[in-house]
All heavy atoms as an XYZ file, in Angstrom:
935
protein
N      -5.806     29.177    -55.246
C      -6.635     30.316    -54.760
C      -6.142     30.652    -53.353
O      -5.986     31.873    -53.019
C      -8.113     29.854    -54.706
C      -9.041     30.948    -54.127
S      -9.329     32.180    -55.283
C     -10.710     32.961    -54.618
N      -5.854     29.694    -52.526
C      -5.361     30.036    -51.152
C      -4.060     30.799    -51.192
O      -3.928     31.756    -50.407
C      -5.247     28.749    -50.329
C      -4.876     28.946    -48.847
C      -4.740     27.724    -48.139
O      -5.626     26.813    -48.406
O      -3.903     27.607    -47.274
N      -3.148     30.406    -52.059
C      -1.916     31.139    -52.175
C      -2.057     32.630    -52.600
O      -1.331     33.470    -52.255
C      -0.926     30.534    -53.176
O      -1.417     30.492    -54.438
N      -3.144     32.963    -53.344
C      -3.411     34.311    -53.715
C      -3.950     35.112    -52.560
O      -3.705     36.328    -52.593
C      -4.490     34.385    -54.939
C      -3.983     33.809    -56.154
S      -5.271     33.589    -57.430
C      -6.130     35.230    -57.349
N      -4.571     34.431    -51.611
C      -5.061     35.221    -50.430
C      -4.050     35.300    -49.335
O      -4.281     35.960    -48.351
C      -6.311     34.556    -49.919
C      -7.453     34.443    -50.909
C      -8.596     33.666    -50.355
C      -7.933     35.903    -51.375
N      -2.886     34.583    -49.492
C      -1.880     34.647    -48.416
C      -1.267     36.017    -48.226
O      -1.303     36.840    -49.164
C      -0.767     33.643    -48.785
N      -0.830     36.330    -47.000
C      -0.186     37.626    -46.665
C       1.071     37.763    -47.514
O       1.923     36.886    -47.578
C       0.130     37.631    -45.221
C       0.462     39.044    -44.720
O       0.765     39.848    -45.515
O       0.417     39.224    -43.536
N       1.177     38.883    -48.228
C       2.368     39.117    -49.109
C       3.517     39.799    -48.395
O       4.578     39.915    -48.966
C       1.843     40.054    -50.251
C       0.871     39.440    -51.178
C       0.573     40.331    -52.286
N      -0.170     41.428    -51.767
C      -0.573     42.427    -52.523
N      -0.371     42.493    -53.749
N      -1.344     43.506    -51.922
N       3.384     40.042    -47.109
C       4.520     40.596    -46.366
C       5.658     39.635    -46.233
O       5.414     38.430    -46.055
C       4.069     40.988    -44.958
C       3.027     42.145    -44.939
C       2.658     42.336    -43.527
N       1.538     43.292    -43.470
C       0.572     43.247    -42.661
N       0.400     42.325    -41.815
N      -0.430     44.148    -42.740
N       6.918     40.130    -46.432
C       8.054     39.310    -46.250
C       8.700     39.432    -44.943
O       9.618     38.577    -44.600
C       9.063     39.599    -47.464
O       9.450     40.994    -47.326
C       8.456     39.330    -48.802
N       8.375     40.444    -44.256
C       9.036     40.655    -42.902
C       8.035     40.364    -41.758
O       6.923     40.585    -41.858
C       9.439     42.136    -42.813
C      10.361     42.640    -43.829
C      11.723     42.004    -43.853
O      12.105     41.470    -42.785
O      12.337     41.972    -44.905
N       8.534     39.779    -40.724
C       7.749     39.381    -39.503
C       7.333     40.691    -38.814
O       8.142     41.687    -38.697
C       8.604     38.609    -38.528
C       7.874     38.251    -37.296
N       6.817     37.311    -37.326
C       7.927     38.706    -36.110
C       6.303     37.283    -36.102
N       6.963     38.125    -35.339
N       6.098     40.862    -38.423
C       5.533     41.993    -37.770
C       5.482     41.791    -36.307
O       5.017     40.708    -35.811
C       4.235     42.359    -38.300
C       4.184     42.740    -39.761
C       3.307     43.876    -40.058
N       3.689     44.365    -41.352
C       3.972     45.637    -41.580
N       3.967     46.453    -40.649
N       4.320     46.053    -42.892
N       5.956     42.728    -35.478
C       5.832     42.635    -34.043
C       4.818     43.588    -33.575
O       4.727     44.816    -33.750
C       7.187     43.051    -33.427
C       8.365     42.202    -33.811
C       9.017     42.458    -34.913
C       8.599     40.995    -33.085
C      10.056     41.638    -35.306
C       9.625     40.196    -33.478
C      10.311     40.526    -34.621
N       3.760     42.983    -32.871
C       2.580     43.778    -32.330
C       3.090     44.602    -31.156
O       3.571     44.021    -30.143
C       1.477     42.854    -31.882
C       0.968     41.872    -32.918
C       0.353     42.605    -34.081
O      -0.408     43.622    -33.861
O       0.426     42.148    -35.264
N       3.100     45.901    -31.329
C       3.620     46.758    -30.264
C       2.788     48.112    -30.267
O       2.630     48.723    -31.358
C       5.075     47.074    -30.411
C       6.027     45.916    -30.385
S       7.716     46.400    -30.669
C       8.140     47.017    -29.048
N       2.175     48.457    -29.135
C       1.558     49.814    -29.065
C       2.488     50.727    -28.285
O       2.543     50.680    -27.117
C       0.208     49.595    -28.385
C      -0.787     48.876    -29.186
C      -2.217     48.978    -28.713
O      -2.520     49.859    -27.872
O      -3.072     48.237    -29.141
N       3.077     51.617    -29.072
C       3.929     52.600    -28.504
C       3.589     54.035    -28.926
O       3.127     54.158    -30.099
C       5.349     52.279    -29.026
C       5.983     50.868    -28.703
C       7.295     50.664    -29.430
C       6.156     50.749    -27.201
N       3.826     55.008    -28.150
C       3.509     56.382    -28.496
C       4.387     56.887    -29.724
O       5.634     56.444    -29.718
C       3.907     57.262    -27.280
C       3.947     56.229    -26.137
C       4.324     54.970    -26.773
N       3.804     57.558    -30.645
C       4.487     58.000    -31.813
C       4.098     59.400    -32.131
O       2.850     59.753    -32.002
C       4.337     57.025    -33.029
C       2.810     56.966    -33.410
C       5.183     57.468    -34.163
N       5.063     60.231    -32.601
C       4.744     61.577    -33.072
C       5.196     61.576    -34.568
O       6.186     60.891    -34.913
C       5.523     62.611    -32.382
C       5.270     62.569    -30.842
N       4.115     63.155    -30.302
C       5.943     61.942    -29.806
C       4.076     62.962    -29.039
N       5.145     62.212    -28.673
N       4.534     62.302    -35.428
C       4.778     62.266    -36.866
C       4.635     63.628    -37.491
O       4.012     64.525    -36.999
C       3.950     61.138    -37.536
C       2.447     61.478    -37.515
C       1.882     62.328    -38.430
C       1.666     61.044    -36.527
C       0.481     62.573    -38.406
C       0.284     61.224    -36.458
C      -0.213     61.975    -37.404
O      -1.624     62.313    -37.407
N       5.267     63.716    -38.618
C       5.111     64.862    -39.514
C       4.849     64.387    -40.938
O       5.511     63.506    -41.479
C       6.520     65.674    -39.606
C       6.891     66.457    -38.439
C       8.149     67.106    -38.723
N       8.657     67.816    -37.544
C       9.841     68.400    -37.382
N      10.659     68.276    -38.362
N      10.163     68.966    -36.261
N       3.853     64.962    -41.561
C       3.608     64.713    -42.959
C       4.302     65.738    -43.786
O       4.205     66.880    -43.546
C       2.019     64.770    -43.248
C       1.146     63.705    -42.673
C      -0.310     63.939    -43.119
C       1.571     62.352    -43.139
N       4.896     65.308    -44.875
C       5.727     66.132    -45.700
C       5.310     66.119    -47.092
O       4.969     65.052    -47.656
C       7.220     65.824    -45.572
C       7.820     65.789    -44.195
C       9.174     65.108    -44.169
C       7.901     67.197    -43.691
N       5.397     67.213    -47.815
C       5.387     67.277    -49.244
C       6.659     68.025    -49.653
O       6.760     69.247    -49.440
C       4.165     68.008    -49.804
C       4.123     68.080    -51.329
C       2.885     68.524    -51.905
N       1.848     67.491    -51.780
C       0.618     67.659    -51.297
N       0.212     68.844    -50.904
N      -0.267     66.712    -51.291
N       7.577     67.304    -50.181
C       8.932     67.849    -50.345
C       9.599     68.196    -49.022
O       9.533     67.366    -48.131
N      10.028     69.491    -48.818
C      10.591     69.817    -47.494
C       9.551     70.586    -46.676
O       9.835     70.973    -45.528
C      11.740     70.710    -47.757
O      11.394     71.852    -48.485
N       8.303     70.739    -47.219
C       7.191     71.453    -46.424
C       6.424     70.518    -45.527
O       5.992     69.469    -45.914
C       6.301     72.036    -47.477
C       5.286     73.001    -46.890
C       4.485     73.706    -48.046
N       3.123     73.881    -47.533
C       2.095     73.553    -48.157
N       2.120     73.018    -49.338
N       0.911     73.690    -47.624
N       6.384     70.914    -44.213
C       5.603     70.127    -43.269
C       4.200     70.560    -43.425
O       3.753     71.736    -43.342
C       6.042     70.502    -41.758
C       5.168     69.801    -40.824
C       7.515     70.107    -41.661
N       3.357     69.534    -43.706
C       1.843     69.790    -43.918
C       1.099     69.596    -42.659
O       0.123     70.368    -42.478
C       1.324     68.793    -44.905
C       2.006     68.782    -46.319
C       1.399     67.721    -47.195
C       1.769     70.119    -47.028
N       1.468     68.764    -41.835
C       0.775     68.459    -40.597
C       1.680     67.760    -39.571
O       2.503     66.913    -39.986
C      -0.485     67.614    -40.930
C      -1.312     67.295    -39.665
C      -2.178     68.163    -39.152
C      -1.216     66.059    -39.111
C      -2.954     67.929    -38.006
C      -1.957     65.671    -38.006
C      -2.814     66.658    -37.445
O      -3.608     66.323    -36.411
N       1.488     67.949    -38.360
C       2.224     67.223    -37.249
C       1.103     66.663    -36.352
O       0.116     67.347    -36.087
C       3.075     68.181    -36.433
C       4.242     68.634    -37.240
C       5.296     69.373    -36.476
O       5.578     68.941    -35.319
O       5.824     70.390    -36.906
N       1.358     65.416    -35.904
C       0.326     64.783    -35.086
C       0.942     63.668    -34.235
O       2.158     63.432    -34.237
N       0.093     62.902    -33.547
C       0.524     61.770    -32.700
C      -0.466     60.678    -32.809
O      -1.584     60.805    -33.249
C       0.777     62.266    -31.291
O      -0.411     62.744    -30.701
N       0.011     59.490    -32.320
C      -0.840     58.338    -32.320
C      -0.078     57.169    -31.566
O       0.793     57.479    -30.703
N      -0.376     56.058    -31.943
C       0.293     54.885    -31.382
C       0.643     53.866    -32.538
O      -0.121     53.809    -33.509
C      -0.517     54.051    -30.329
O      -1.811     53.732    -30.858
C      -0.761     54.904    -29.111
N       1.685     53.156    -32.334
C       2.003     52.132    -33.348
C       1.034     50.940    -33.096
O       0.575     50.661    -31.991
C       3.417     51.612    -33.157
O       3.589     51.011    -31.904
C       4.470     52.675    -33.390
N       0.769     50.196    -34.080
C       0.042     48.958    -33.974
C       0.935     47.794    -34.139
O       0.856     46.782    -33.435
C      -1.033     48.815    -35.060
N       1.849     47.858    -35.078
C       2.904     46.761    -35.275
C       4.083     47.425    -36.043
O       3.915     48.444    -36.741
C       2.333     45.559    -35.891
C       1.799     45.850    -37.317
O       2.469     46.298    -38.156
N       0.600     45.444    -37.558
N       5.147     46.785    -35.936
C       6.388     47.196    -36.607
C       7.143     46.028    -37.219
O       7.044     44.902    -36.725
C       7.407     47.873    -35.562
C       6.927     49.056    -34.816
C       6.759     48.789    -33.368
C       8.002     50.157    -34.997
N       7.831     46.312    -38.284
C       8.712     45.288    -38.958
C       9.997     46.002    -39.430
O      10.046     47.282    -39.384
C       7.958     44.528    -40.071
O       7.928     45.445    -41.228
N      10.819     45.255    -39.991
C      12.075     45.932    -40.503
C      11.722     46.867    -41.629
O      12.472     47.779    -41.845
C      12.969     44.788    -41.017
C      14.362     45.301    -41.502
C      15.338     44.151    -41.759
N      14.949     43.627    -43.054
C      15.651     42.716    -43.713
N      16.809     42.400    -43.176
N      15.323     42.319    -44.845
N      10.699     46.526    -42.405
C      10.430     47.432    -43.545
C       9.286     48.419    -43.453
O       8.909     49.084    -44.395
N       8.573     48.394    -42.246
C       7.464     49.350    -42.149
C       6.738     49.199    -40.815
O       7.275     48.521    -39.907
N       5.614     49.939    -40.735
C       4.904     49.913    -39.495
C       3.449     50.344    -39.727
O       3.103     50.874    -40.844
C       5.439     50.834    -38.446
C       5.528     52.319    -38.688
C       4.273     53.050    -38.263
C       6.696     52.948    -37.936
N       2.560     49.897    -38.854
C       1.177     50.330    -38.903
C       0.970     51.369    -37.696
O       1.488     51.095    -36.607
C       0.216     49.207    -38.725
O       0.314     48.428    -39.916
N       0.335     52.462    -37.993
C       0.140     53.567    -37.097
C      -1.372     53.728    -36.828
O      -2.125     53.802    -37.839
C       0.758     54.786    -37.604
C       0.535     56.123    -37.127
C       1.177     56.286    -35.724
C       1.070     57.161    -37.965
N      -1.787     53.930    -35.536
C      -3.194     54.293    -35.308
C      -3.191     55.825    -34.965
O      -2.416     56.305    -34.179
C      -3.658     53.549    -34.125
C      -3.714     52.023    -34.170
C      -4.280     51.437    -32.907
C      -3.952     49.928    -32.851
N      -4.296     49.437    -31.491
N      -4.104     56.455    -35.725
C      -4.179     57.852    -35.541
C      -5.675     58.286    -35.726
O      -6.422     57.547    -36.471
C      -3.233     58.669    -36.515
O      -3.458     60.121    -36.250
C      -3.601     58.362    -38.009
N      -6.074     59.393    -35.168
C      -7.426     59.798    -35.385
C      -7.659     60.698    -36.656
O      -8.779     60.968    -37.000
C      -7.846     60.703    -34.255
C      -7.942     59.846    -32.862
C      -8.408     60.647    -31.635
O      -8.807     61.865    -31.910
O      -8.344     60.085    -30.521
N      -6.591     60.933    -37.341
C      -6.673     61.674    -38.559
C      -6.342     60.849    -39.800
O      -5.534     59.997    -39.810
C      -5.668     62.792    -38.496
C      -5.668     63.752    -39.662
C      -4.601     64.840    -39.434
N      -4.493     65.749    -40.607
C      -5.149     66.968    -40.673
N      -5.828     67.365    -39.658
N      -5.022     67.670    -41.778
N      -7.133     61.141    -40.844
C      -6.842     60.414    -42.197
C      -5.538     60.976    -42.751
O      -5.297     62.214    -42.783
C      -8.042     60.699    -43.140
C      -7.752     60.152    -44.519
C      -7.991     58.783    -44.796
C      -7.268     60.923    -45.519
C      -7.842     58.295    -46.009
C      -6.979     60.350    -46.725
C      -7.268     59.088    -46.947
N      -4.595     60.020    -43.054
C      -3.345     60.453    -43.674
C      -3.273     59.919    -45.094
O      -3.344     58.711    -45.327
C      -2.177     59.838    -42.832
C      -2.169     60.231    -41.309
C      -0.937     59.625    -40.672
C      -2.137     61.763    -41.149
N      -3.281     60.792    -46.107
C      -3.277     60.404    -47.448
C      -2.076     59.606    -47.987
O      -0.982     59.866    -47.602
C      -3.355     61.719    -48.234
C      -3.380     62.829    -47.227
C      -3.135     62.240    -45.938
N      -2.393     58.596    -48.697
C      -1.285     57.749    -49.245
C      -0.500     58.479    -50.139
O      -0.858     59.449    -50.776
C      -1.871     56.458    -49.928
O      -2.745     56.870    -50.999
N       0.806     58.114    -50.279
C       1.753     58.776    -51.227
C       2.598     59.860    -50.594
O       3.626     60.208    -51.123
N       2.167     60.396    -49.410
C       2.941     61.439    -48.721
C       4.101     60.825    -48.010
O       4.011     59.728    -47.467
C       2.054     62.301    -47.818
C       1.047     63.164    -48.525
C       0.210     63.876    -47.368
C       1.715     64.145    -49.409
N       5.221     61.615    -47.874
C       6.371     61.291    -47.070
C       5.896     61.601    -45.613
O       5.169     62.419    -45.264
C       7.575     62.121    -47.429
O       7.947     61.861    -48.709
N       6.519     60.733    -44.685
C       6.205     60.867    -43.315
C       7.540     60.664    -42.494
O       8.388     59.762    -42.864
C       5.056     59.989    -42.823
C       4.656     60.212    -41.369
C       5.468     58.428    -43.045
C       3.316     59.451    -41.032
N       7.655     61.475    -41.452
C       8.735     61.314    -40.503
C       8.136     60.864    -39.208
O       7.135     61.514    -38.831
C       9.601     62.509    -40.332
C      10.261     62.905    -41.587
C      11.022     64.286    -41.439
O      10.730     65.041    -40.583
N      11.975     64.477    -42.320
N       8.661     59.925    -38.449
C       8.067     59.422    -37.199
C       9.155     59.355    -36.186
O      10.329     59.091    -36.416
C       7.441     58.014    -37.384
C       6.493     57.860    -38.593
C       7.104     57.058    -39.637
C       5.226     57.287    -38.033
N       8.643     59.568    -34.899
C       9.551     59.411    -33.742
C       8.750     58.536    -32.705
O       7.733     58.952    -32.202
C       9.850     60.760    -33.204
O      10.734     60.640    -32.018
N       9.240     57.292    -32.528
C       8.598     56.320    -31.643
C       9.286     56.309    -30.314
O      10.475     56.135    -30.262
C       8.601     54.975    -32.242
C       7.917     53.918    -31.399
C       7.903     54.900    -33.695
N       8.526     56.431    -29.248
C       9.091     56.303    -27.794
C       9.363     54.844    -27.626
O       8.358     54.064    -27.339
C       8.153     56.965    -26.805
C       7.895     58.464    -27.055
C       6.998     59.038    -26.071
O       6.818     58.482    -24.971
O       6.357     60.038    -26.365
N      10.650     54.497    -27.583
C      11.060     53.109    -27.461
C      11.101     52.619    -26.005
O      11.733     53.367    -25.199
C      12.416     52.906    -28.236
C      12.626     51.442    -28.453
C      13.451     50.600    -27.777
C      11.999     50.667    -29.483
N      13.433     49.383    -28.281
C      12.502     49.331    -29.365
C      11.055     50.917    -30.439
C      12.153     48.316    -30.166
C      10.659     49.850    -31.281
C      11.185     48.607    -31.143
N      10.599     51.504    -25.704
C      10.603     51.077    -24.233
C      12.047     50.646    -23.898
O      12.765     50.047    -24.624
C       9.592     49.889    -24.288
C       9.688     49.346    -25.683
C       9.892     50.560    -26.561
N      12.487     51.047    -22.655
C      13.731     50.743    -22.137
C      13.606     50.237    -20.664
O      12.617     50.511    -20.074
C      14.740     51.966    -22.150
C      15.097     52.312    -23.593
C      14.243     53.143    -21.429
N      14.556     49.452    -20.255
C      14.489     48.924    -18.902
C      14.772     49.980    -17.856
O      15.371     51.065    -18.171
N      14.438     49.725    -16.630
C      14.644     50.612    -15.489
C      16.079     50.851    -15.399
O      16.964     50.016    -15.453
C      14.085     50.028    -14.208
C      14.103     50.987    -13.086
C      13.509     50.395    -11.820
O      12.950     49.270    -11.895
N      13.432     51.130    -10.756
N      16.466     52.192    -15.183
C      17.838     52.547    -14.971
C      18.521     52.834    -16.370
O      19.707     53.172    -16.405
N      17.788     52.732    -17.467
C      18.379     52.985    -18.738
C      17.844     54.351    -19.272
O      16.741     54.773    -18.981
C      18.069     51.903    -19.834
C      18.742     50.587    -19.406
N      18.229     49.719    -18.597
C      19.912     50.099    -19.849
C      19.020     48.688    -18.462
N      20.048     48.902    -19.202
N      18.632     55.027    -20.185
C      18.231     56.242    -20.771
C      17.014     56.005    -21.749
O      16.946     54.926    -22.376
C      19.300     56.881    -21.552
C      20.470     57.414    -20.722
O      20.176     57.670    -19.480
O      21.591     57.552    -21.145
N      16.085     56.942    -21.867
C      15.033     56.983    -22.802
C      15.631     56.933    -24.201
O      16.660     57.455    -24.483
C      14.140     58.312    -22.678
C      13.100     58.426    -23.785
C      12.020     57.445    -23.599
O      11.639     57.036    -22.465
N      11.493     56.978    -24.728
N      14.963     56.149    -25.094
C      15.437     56.083    -26.472
C      14.295     56.383    -27.428
O      13.060     56.155    -27.097
C      15.916     54.622    -26.840
C      17.165     54.200    -26.131
S      18.642     55.100    -26.555
C      18.906     54.414    -28.225
N      14.545     56.934    -28.572
C      13.584     57.200    -29.614
C      13.977     56.420    -30.792
O      15.212     56.359    -31.172
C      13.519     58.679    -29.997
C      13.026     59.636    -28.924
C      13.175     61.090    -29.412
C      11.539     59.351    -28.561
N      13.011     55.821    -31.496
C      13.252     55.139    -32.832
C      12.746     56.219    -33.878
O      11.571     56.522    -33.842
C      12.537     53.906    -32.961
C      12.470     53.303    -34.263
C      13.925     53.032    -34.802
C      11.616     51.984    -34.337
N      13.651     56.806    -34.666
C      13.267     57.762    -35.622
C      13.218     57.089    -37.033
O      14.179     56.298    -37.283
C      14.128     59.005    -35.565
C      14.105     59.666    -34.279
C      14.731     61.027    -34.206
N      16.050     61.117    -34.848
C      16.774     62.221    -34.937
N      16.289     63.346    -34.313
N      17.951     62.191    -35.491
N      12.233     57.311    -37.743
C      12.002     56.715    -39.045
C      11.537     57.692    -40.040
O      10.920     58.691    -39.755
C      10.943     55.505    -38.911
C      11.093     54.564    -37.852
C      10.000     54.814    -36.801
C      10.900     53.212    -38.400
N      11.845     57.371    -41.276
C      11.253     58.090    -42.444
C      10.698     57.104    -43.468
O      11.176     55.977    -43.544
C      12.155     59.111    -43.082
O      13.269     58.408    -43.739
N       9.700     57.494    -44.229
C       9.066     56.639    -45.175
C       8.003     57.210    -45.952
O       7.884     58.486    -46.022
N       7.143     56.473    -46.496
C       5.993     56.891    -47.318
C       4.789     56.146    -46.936
O       4.767     54.965    -46.624
C       6.247     56.576    -48.831
C       5.306     57.128    -49.779
C       5.747     57.272    -51.146
N       7.023     58.052    -51.364
C       7.143     59.356    -51.383
N       6.085     60.053    -51.193
N       8.351     59.954    -51.569
N       3.628     56.886    -46.864
C       2.296     56.325    -46.567
C       1.819     55.446    -47.716
O       1.706     55.883    -48.782
C       1.351     57.338    -46.175
C       1.805     58.174    -44.883
C      -0.072     56.799    -45.872
C       1.011     59.388    -44.585
N       1.596     54.197    -47.473
C       1.086     53.237    -48.429
C      -0.522     53.329    -48.500
O      -1.028     53.279    -49.622
C       1.482     51.860    -48.140
C       2.961     51.510    -48.147
C       3.142     50.048    -47.798
C       3.436     51.838    -49.479
N      -1.112     53.391    -47.374
C      -2.651     53.396    -47.408
C      -3.066     53.739    -45.991
O      -2.358     53.665    -44.929
C      -3.258     52.104    -47.779
C      -2.971     50.992    -46.798
C      -3.589     49.586    -47.207
N      -3.024     48.567    -46.415
C      -1.883     48.024    -46.455
N      -0.965     48.398    -47.400
N      -1.492     47.060    -45.692
N      -4.362     54.246    -45.923
C      -5.025     54.578    -44.667
C      -6.393     53.901    -44.650
O      -7.240     54.276    -45.503
C      -5.159     56.115    -44.475
S      -5.830     56.629    -42.920
N      -6.555     52.951    -43.749
C      -7.840     52.238    -43.675
C      -8.523     52.574    -42.388
O      -8.112     52.141    -41.372
C      -7.615     50.711    -43.722
C      -6.947     50.244    -44.979
O      -7.305     50.817    -46.000
O      -6.129     49.330    -44.909
N      -9.471     53.606    -42.453
C      -9.994     54.071    -41.176
C      -8.938     54.890    -40.359
O      -8.400     55.858    -40.829
N      -8.673     54.336    -39.181
C      -7.729     55.032    -38.322
C      -6.348     54.278    -38.330
O      -5.467     54.736    -37.614
C      -8.176     55.143    -36.855
C      -8.493     53.883    -36.201
C      -9.060     54.022    -34.798
O      -9.748     54.946    -34.558
O      -8.691     53.196    -33.948
N      -6.161     53.294    -39.135
C      -4.913     52.636    -39.251
C      -4.190     52.947    -40.547
O      -4.775     52.895    -41.608
C      -5.058     51.033    -39.171
C      -3.744     50.341    -39.264
C      -5.788     50.671    -37.917
N      -2.921     53.390    -40.397
C      -2.150     53.897    -41.521
C      -0.977     52.959    -41.740
O      -0.187     52.626    -40.722
C      -1.555     55.307    -41.196
C      -0.720     55.849    -42.327
C      -2.657     56.284    -40.875
N      -0.699     52.459    -42.988
C       0.407     51.578    -43.264
C       1.518     52.465    -43.831
O       1.270     53.312    -44.803
C      -0.025     50.522    -44.281
N       2.774     52.328    -43.297
C       3.904     53.055    -43.705
C       4.992     52.172    -44.157
O       5.307     51.216    -43.400
C       4.386     53.979    -42.555
C       5.666     54.763    -42.962
C       3.274     54.896    -42.132
N       5.604     52.363    -45.284
C       6.766     51.679    -45.756
C       7.982     52.570    -45.372
O       8.020     53.667    -45.827
C       6.723     51.466    -47.292
C       8.107     51.047    -47.953
C       8.582     49.642    -47.698
N       7.546     48.825    -48.358
C       7.501     47.436    -47.996
N       8.209     46.997    -47.121
N       6.623     46.731    -48.632
N       8.879     52.011    -44.575
C       9.962     52.916    -44.139
C      11.186     52.645    -45.000
O      11.412     51.557    -45.563
C      10.378     52.603    -42.648
O      10.661     51.156    -42.450
C       9.203     52.969    -41.726
N      12.036     53.718    -45.130
C      13.233     53.628    -45.947
C      14.530     53.992    -45.175
O      15.622     53.983    -45.647
C      13.086     54.467    -47.214
C      12.771     55.946    -46.955
O      13.056     56.430    -45.842
N      12.118     56.483    -47.903
N      14.264     54.436    -43.904
C      15.443     54.864    -43.037
C      15.022     54.841    -41.589
O      13.873     55.139    -41.277
C      15.812     56.288    -43.416
C      16.925     56.853    -42.621
C      18.244     56.695    -42.824
C      16.791     57.619    -41.411
N      18.984     57.378    -41.833
C      18.029     57.959    -40.983
C      15.687     58.082    -40.662
C      18.249     58.785    -39.838
C      15.875     58.856    -39.555
C      17.175     59.166    -39.157
N      15.923     54.529    -40.714
C      15.679     54.499    -39.287
C      16.910     54.633    -38.462
O      17.953     54.294    -38.965
C      14.895     53.321    -38.831
C      15.656     52.041    -38.792
N      15.768     51.265    -39.927
C      16.370     51.407    -37.830
C      16.524     50.207    -39.696
N      16.955     50.328    -38.436
N      16.822     55.111    -37.208
C      17.915     55.162    -36.299
C      17.347     55.216    -34.892
O      16.251     55.757    -34.659
C      18.824     56.336    -36.424
C      18.280     57.720    -36.139
C      19.231     58.805    -36.220
O      20.442     58.625    -36.401
O      18.798     59.943    -36.198
N      18.164     54.760    -33.898
C      17.821     54.897    -32.412
C      18.590     56.121    -31.969
O      19.769     56.193    -32.287
C      18.165     53.665    -31.602
C      17.182     52.572    -31.770
C      17.324     51.578    -32.779
C      16.031     52.618    -30.940
C      16.362     50.613    -32.846
C      15.124     51.576    -31.099
C      15.243     50.630    -32.003
N      18.030     57.007    -31.191
C      18.677     58.160    -30.613
C      18.285     58.327    -29.163
O      17.171     57.876    -28.764
C      18.438     59.478    -31.455
C      18.985     59.435    -32.750
C      17.016     59.832    -31.377
N      19.071     59.022    -28.418
C      18.716     59.462    -27.101
C      18.275     60.833    -27.235
O      18.970     61.704    -27.725
C      19.891     59.381    -26.149
C      20.371     57.922    -25.853
C      21.566     57.944    -24.818
N      21.968     56.550    -24.657
C      22.988     55.973    -25.378
N      23.687     56.727    -26.253
N      23.313     54.773    -25.081
N      16.967     61.134    -26.733
C      16.466     62.431    -26.901
C      17.292     63.430    -26.101
O      17.843     63.155    -24.992
C      14.989     62.351    -26.406
C      14.977     61.117    -25.657
C      16.101     60.257    -26.123
N      17.200     64.759    -26.527
C      17.899     65.848    -25.813
C      19.388     65.636    -25.573
O      19.938     65.981    -24.535
C      17.259     66.085    -24.421
C      15.815     66.332    -24.560
O      15.372     67.011    -25.406
N      14.975     65.733    -23.654
N      19.953     64.971    -26.583
C      21.386     64.636    -26.460
C      22.077     64.785    -27.802
O      21.663     64.034    -28.758
C      21.661     63.333    -25.835
O      23.041     62.994    -25.994
N      22.906     65.668    -28.018
C      23.592     65.782    -29.312
C      24.412     64.592    -29.614
O      24.598     64.068    -30.760
N      25.036     64.014    -28.552
C      25.794     62.782    -28.675
C      24.904     61.558    -28.301
O      23.779     61.773    -27.956
C      26.971     62.847    -27.740
N      25.411     60.478    -28.463
C      24.731     59.262    -27.935
C      23.814     58.637    -29.019
O      22.919     57.852    -28.685
N      23.990     58.866    -30.298
C      23.213     58.236    -31.291
C      23.613     56.683    -31.291
O      24.782     56.402    -31.197
C      23.443     58.767    -32.611
C      22.827     60.167    -32.782
C      23.081     60.673    -34.170
N      22.493     61.941    -34.266
C      21.681     62.271    -35.205
N      21.427     61.478    -36.207
N      21.140     63.553    -35.260
N      22.630     55.905    -31.436
C      22.895     54.518    -31.601
C      23.418     54.162    -32.955
O      24.034     53.142    -33.218
C      21.696     53.659    -31.253
N      23.155     54.985    -33.948
C      23.711     54.901    -35.288
C      23.895     56.272    -35.808
O      23.381     57.266    -35.246
C      22.699     54.078    -36.133
O      21.506     54.827    -36.402
N      24.644     56.524    -36.837
C      24.824     57.779    -37.424
C      24.091     57.869    -38.773
O      23.981     56.962    -39.529
C      26.317     58.074    -37.649
O      26.858     57.048    -38.510
C      26.985     58.093    -36.301
N      23.601     59.072    -38.991
C      22.931     59.339    -40.265
C      22.808     60.817    -40.330
O      22.657     61.509    -39.373
C      21.499     58.627    -40.334
C      21.049     58.436    -41.685
O      21.093     59.397    -42.546
N      20.662     57.217    -42.028
N      22.708     61.392    -41.608
C      22.690     62.808    -41.708
C      21.277     63.344    -41.762
O      21.133     64.561    -41.925
C      23.488     63.240    -43.022
C      24.957     62.855    -42.907
C      25.745     63.293    -44.142
O      25.215     64.072    -44.900
O      26.899     62.788    -44.213
N      20.255     62.548    -41.813
C      18.871     63.016    -41.925
C      18.497     63.623    -40.606
O      18.804     63.257    -39.490
C      17.900     61.836    -42.156
C      18.124     61.194    -43.449
N      17.669     61.733    -44.596
C      18.793     60.043    -43.792
C      17.951     60.929    -45.592
N      18.695     59.971    -45.115
N      17.726     64.745    -40.687
C      17.182     65.377    -39.508
C      15.746     65.068    -39.441
O      14.927     65.488    -40.336
C      17.389     66.918    -39.568
N      15.304     64.388    -38.442
C      13.879     63.959    -38.290
C      13.264     64.551    -37.104
O      13.789     65.299    -36.373
C      13.820     62.474    -38.231
C      14.374     61.738    -39.513
C      14.155     60.185    -39.365
C      13.571     62.171    -40.826
N      12.042     64.058    -36.832
C      11.235     64.512    -35.680
C      12.067     64.202    -34.440
O      12.529     63.070    -34.320
C       9.885     63.812    -35.655
C       9.134     64.209    -34.448
C       9.070     64.031    -36.961
N      12.152     65.137    -33.537
C      12.871     64.869    -32.227
C      11.860     64.899    -31.141
O      10.832     65.226    -31.150
C      13.891     65.962    -31.992
């Protein structure tokens, strides 16, 4: 019985409250844009706190303001994925793509990818 109640997550979650901006999508159509804060992040997903109910099953693009040390350029963690569930104001997202970028710079991507996400 105890094993049935165990957490089924396979990735370690890091508790981090960071500013995030997001877009909800249905196909290529943007349904809504908003903001909130992350609750936690892992390699395969994140939890997002927002004041708006976000329906499960929709695609989502996110841009997280990543903390950097003094004297370093600002970085954004851009992600895309699908909303798994929304429990009150906490939204669970399974991510399928991510990259680090420097905002307002065509060059300077920490990784390359052809997806265009929230900037």
